[in-house]
C-alpha positions as CSV (number, residue, x, y, z in Angstrom):
1,X,16.0,-9.7,49.5
2,X,15.5,-9.3,45.8
3,X,17.8,-7.6,43.3
4,X,17.3,-6.5,40.0
5,X,18.9,-8.7,37.4
6,X,21.1,-6.6,35.1
7,X,22.5,-9.2,32.8
8,X,19.2,-9.7,31.2
9,X,18.0,-7.7,28.3
10,X,15.4,-5.2,29.3
11,X,11.9,-6.1,28.1
12,X,11.4,-2.9,26.2
13,X,14.4,-3.6,24.1
14,X,13.2,-4.4,20.5
15,X,14.4,-7.2,18.4
16,X,15.2,-6.7,14.8
17,X,12.1,-8.6,13.9
18,X,10.0,-6.3,16.0
19,X,11.6,-3.5,14.4
20,X,10.8,-4.8,10.8
21,X,7.4,-5.6,11.9
22,X,6.9,-1.9,13.1
23,X,8.6,-0.5,10.0
24,X,6.0,-2.4,7.8
25,X,2.9,-1.4,10.0
26,X,4.3,2.3,9.6
27,X,4.9,2.0,5.7
28,X,1.5,0.3,5.3
29,X,0.0,3.3,7.1
30,X,1.7,6.0,5.2
31,X,0.7,4.1,2.0
32,X,-3.1,4.1,3.0
33,X,-3.0,7.6,4.0
34,X,-1.3,8.6,0.6
35,X,-3.2,6.4,-1.7
36,X,-4.6,9.8,-3.7
37,X,-1.0,10.8,-4.4
38,X,1.9,9.5,-6.6
39,X,3.9,7.5,-3.7
40,X,7.4,6.3,-4.5
41,X,9.6,3.9,-2.9
42,X,11.9,6.7,-2.0
43,X,8.9,8.8,-0.5
44,X,8.0,5.9,2.0
45,X,11.6,5.0,2.8
46,X,12.3,8.6,3.5
47,X,9.2,9.1,5.8
48,X,10.5,6.0,7.7
49,X,14.1,7.2,7.9
50,X,15.4,4.1,6.2
51,X,17.0,3.3,2.5
52,X,14.6,2.5,-0.4
53,X,16.7,-0.9,-0.6
54,X,16.2,-1.8,3.1
55,X,12.4,-0.9,2.8
56,X,12.0,-3.2,-0.5
57,X,13.9,-6.0,1.0
58,X,11.4,-5.8,4.2
59,X,8.4,-5.7,1.9
60,X,9.8,-8.7,-0.1
61,X,10.0,-10.5,3.4
62,X,6.9,-9.8,4.8
63,X,4.5,-9.4,1.5
64,X,6.2,-11.3,-1.0
65,X,6.3,-8.4,-3.3
66,X,7.9,-5.2,-3.9
67,X,6.9,-1.9,-2.6
68,X,5.7,-0.5,-6.0
69,X,3.5,-3.7,-6.5
70,X,1.9,-3.2,-2.9
71,X,1.2,0.4,-3.7
72,X,-0.6,-0.5,-6.8
73,X,-2.7,-3.2,-5.2
74,X,-3.9,-0.7,-2.6
75,X,-4.8,1.7,-5.3
76,X,-6.6,-0.7,-7.5
77,X,-8.5,-2.0,-4.4
78,X,-9.5,1.7,-3.4
79,X,-10.6,2.1,-7.3
80,X,-12.7,-0.9,-7.0
81,X,-14.4,0.5,-3.9
82,X,-14.9,3.9,-5.5
83,X,-16.2,2.1,-8.8
84,X,-18.6,0.0,-6.9
85,X,-20.1,3.0,-5.1
86,X,-21.0,4.4,-8.7
87,X,-20.5,8.0,-7.4
88,X,-17.3,8.8,-9.6
89,X,-16.3,8.6,-13.2
90,X,-13.4,6.7,-14.4
91,X,-11.3,9.7,-14.6
92,X,-12.2,10.9,-11.4
93,X,-11.5,7.5,-9.7
94,X,-7.8,7.6,-11.3
95,X,-7.5,10.9,-9.8
96,X,-8.6,10.0,-6.5
97,X,-6.4,7.0,-6.5
98,X,-3.3,8.7,-7.3
99,X,-2.8,7.6,-11.0
100,X,-1.4,10.3,-13.4
101,X,-3.9,9.9,-16.0
102,X,-7.0,7.9,-16.6
103,X,-5.2,5.7,-19.5
104,X,-2.6,4.4,-17.3
105,X,-5.1,3.6,-14.7
106,X,-7.2,1.7,-17.2
107,X,-4.1,-0.1,-18.5
108,X,-3.2,-1.2,-15.0
109,X,-6.7,-2.1,-13.9
110,X,-7.1,-4.2,-17.0
111,X,-4.1,-5.8,-16.4
112,X,-4.8,-6.9,-12.7
113,X,-8.4,-7.4,-13.2
114,X,-8.6,-8.8,-16.8
115,X,-11.6,-6.2,-17.5
116,X,-11.4,-2.5,-17.8
117,X,-12.9,-0.2,-15.2
118,X,-15.9,0.4,-17.2
119,X,-16.6,-3.2,-17.6
120,X,-16.0,-3.5,-13.9
121,X,-18.6,-0.8,-13.1
122,X,-21.3,-2.0,-15.6
123,X,-21.0,-5.7,-13.9
124,X,-21.4,-3.8,-10.6
125,X,-24.4,-2.3,-11.8
126,X,-26.3,-5.2,-13.2
127,X,-25.4,-7.4,-10.2
128,X,-27.1,-4.7,-7.9
């Protein structure tokens, strides 16, 4: 006759590691779904029900960068996609990617890529 084992942890219980992995997935999903908005560390943490400090620690551990840097990288990747399509102006691309203005977008794009969005678009057009 078999009896249930009661002193072993239940399989459905989550370890701190799996909880952090789940939080990371939820945070990345929230960020991806809100790239067209100005998303702050506090917004993401509030959505997840954790403190901003805790969220930043998790991001540092899993992504090796702070949340703000990750959000910026995602926005710039999205901007490259939009610019590559050739269907939007630089101002429109900045707006679609949640930047407050085109000048800040251009500054961040150049700091990350070494070229301006206009130069990026021109290179894409000549390579097609």
